[in-house]
N, C-alpha and C positions, 0 to 999 in steps of 0.2 A: 119241611121244605129242604130239598137237597139241591146243591149247586154243583154242576159239572164244570170243572175248570181244568184246562190242559196242564199236564204235569210240569211243563217247562215254566209256566207261570206260578204254579204252586211253590216251587222251590224258591222263586224270587220273593213271593209274598207271604210265605209261611209265618213270618214274624208278626204279620198284621192280624191273622185270624183269631188269635187269642186275646187281643187287646180289648179293653172294655168298650170302646167306641164301636168296634166292629160287631161285638156280641149284641150290643143295643141296636145297631143298625139291622142286623139279621132278624132280630125279634120284631122290630117295627115292620120290616118288609113282609115277614110271615103273616103278621096280623093284617096287614093291608091286603095281601093276596087272598087270605081266608075270608075277609069281610067285604071286599070290593072287587070290581073289575079293574085289573091293573095290566100294564104293558111294559115290556114285551111278555110273552108267555114265559113261565118259570124256566123252561129248558133253554131259553134264548138270552137269559140275563147276562151270561158271560160269553155270548156268541162271538164278540169281537176278539176275544183271546183264543177261542177254540178254532177260529178260522185263520188267525194270524199268530203263529207260535212265536215265543220269545226269540228264538234263534234266527227266525226268518224276518223279523221286523226291520224294515228299512225306512218307512215313512209313517208319521203319526199325524192324524187329523183329529182335532179336538172339537167336539160339539158340546151342547149344554145339557139337554135331557131328552128322553125318547119322545117320539110322536105320541100324542095322547088320543088319537082317533082309532076306531076299530080297524083291525087287520094291518095297521101301518107299521108299527115298530117291530124290528126283527133283531134288535141287539147291536146293530151297527149304526153309528151316527150318520145321519142324512139318508140312510138307506130305507127302502120300503120293500115289502114282500112283492113278489112277482104278481102282476095283474092289478095292483093297487095304483090308483092315480098318483102322479108325481106331485108332491107338495111344492110350493113355489120356490123354496130354496134349492131343492134338487133340480127343478127345471132350470134354474139359473146356473147351477153347476154344470149341467149337461150343455147348456148354451155356450158357456165359456170353453168347454172342451171342444165343441164344434168349431168355435172361432180360433182357438189356440192350436189345435192339432188337425183340424179339417176332418174330424170323424163325424159320421152321421148321428143325429139324435137317436138314442136307443129307446126301444119299446119297454124294456125291463128296467125298473128302478132298483132292483136288488143289487147291492154293491159287494156281495160275497166274493165275486171274482177279483175285486181289488184286494180284499182282506187275504184271500188265498195266495196272493202274490207278495205279501209282506207289508200291506198297509193296515196299520192299527187304527180302526175307526172308533175312537174312544169318546163316549159321552161322559161328561163330568159326573152326571147322575145317571145311574143305570136302570132305574125303574120310575114309573109314574102311575098315578091313579087315572083311570079313564076320564077323559074330558076335563081334566084339571091340570093344566100346564104348570109345571114347577112344584107340584104337590109333594114330591119326595125330595126336594132340595133341603139342604141344611139338616139332614138326618144322619150324616156320616159318610155318604157316598163320596162327597168331595174330598174328604180326608183320605179315603182309600185311593181315589184316582189321582190326586195330587202326589201321593206316595209313589204310584206307578210311574208318573212322569219323572219324578226325582230319580227313582231307581234306574229307569231307562237311560237317563242322562249320565248317571254314575257308571253303569255297568257296560254301556255300549259306546261306540264311536261312529261318527259320520251319519247319524240319523237326520232325516229331513222332517222338520216339524212345520206343519201348515196351520197357522193361527189366523182364523178368519173372524173378524169382529172383535169388539172390545172385551167381551168375556174371555175368549180364547187367548187374546194377547196378554192378559194378566198371568197366564201360565208360563210366560217366558221367564219369569223369575226363578222357576224350578229347573231351567235348562242351562247347561254350560255351553255358552255360545262359542267357546274356543274349541269344543269337541264336536259340535253339531251345527247344522244349518237351520236357520229359522226364517221362514218366509211369512210375511204378514200382509193382510189386505182387509178391506171391509168384508162384512158378512154377505153371503149370497142371498139373504132375504131381500124381497122386493124393495123395502124401505131403504136399505143400504145400496143395493145394486142400482136402483133407479136414480140415485144421487151421484153415481159415478165412482163408487168406492169398491166395486167388485169386478165388473167387466174389464177385460184387458190386463188382468194381473198375470196372466200366462203362467200360473203356478204349476200347471201340469207339464208343460214343456220344460220349465226351469227345473222341476224336480227330476225329470228324466236326464237332463243335462248333468246335474250333480251326480246322479247315480252312475252314469256312464263314466264320468271323470274319476269316480272312485272304484271303477272296475266291477260295478254291480249291474245286475240285470234291470233294464228299465221296466216300468209299470205299463201294462196294456190297459190304459184308461178306457 
């Protein structure tokens, strides 16, 4: 199994690759992909980093683990491949963008165009076994992605972190709030959104306002 990871991230994460936890993680992932159907496809495991290079990162959205249905996961949290039906959380994300920014609901659920503009769409766990949600949790991915959040906090300034739901909010402890912006709300899943914890958070316009105030290009959501 070979992983393609953009050079900008390799420099930041080089110290992790030889650690025992990471070597055990990669062995586990290889065995899973050899013996089971897993998502995303191997070449997309690090897609979030290959679309959003370290030097371009302005916004970080944290998800939990990839979609576990066929053809859905593409390595970017909340994103699905073009032509795939939009999962409920993504539907609610697009509905909030409609309300917040007045943009029409899109046909395409692939969020690569966000990542290409500097939005790191980071799942805490980067792989999953087909039809088994959470099956690759607690194998080492969270150590790796928590390290990424810490290093981003340490190495950069003025990032906007969007923490949606209880799981993502726990990652705030790795972020220096004096250097970065942290926006929190309920999760876009129907359970949370229908209770009033998601809609109206205006995170997309708030993010662009912060970026503008810091002299950065806004995101075309």
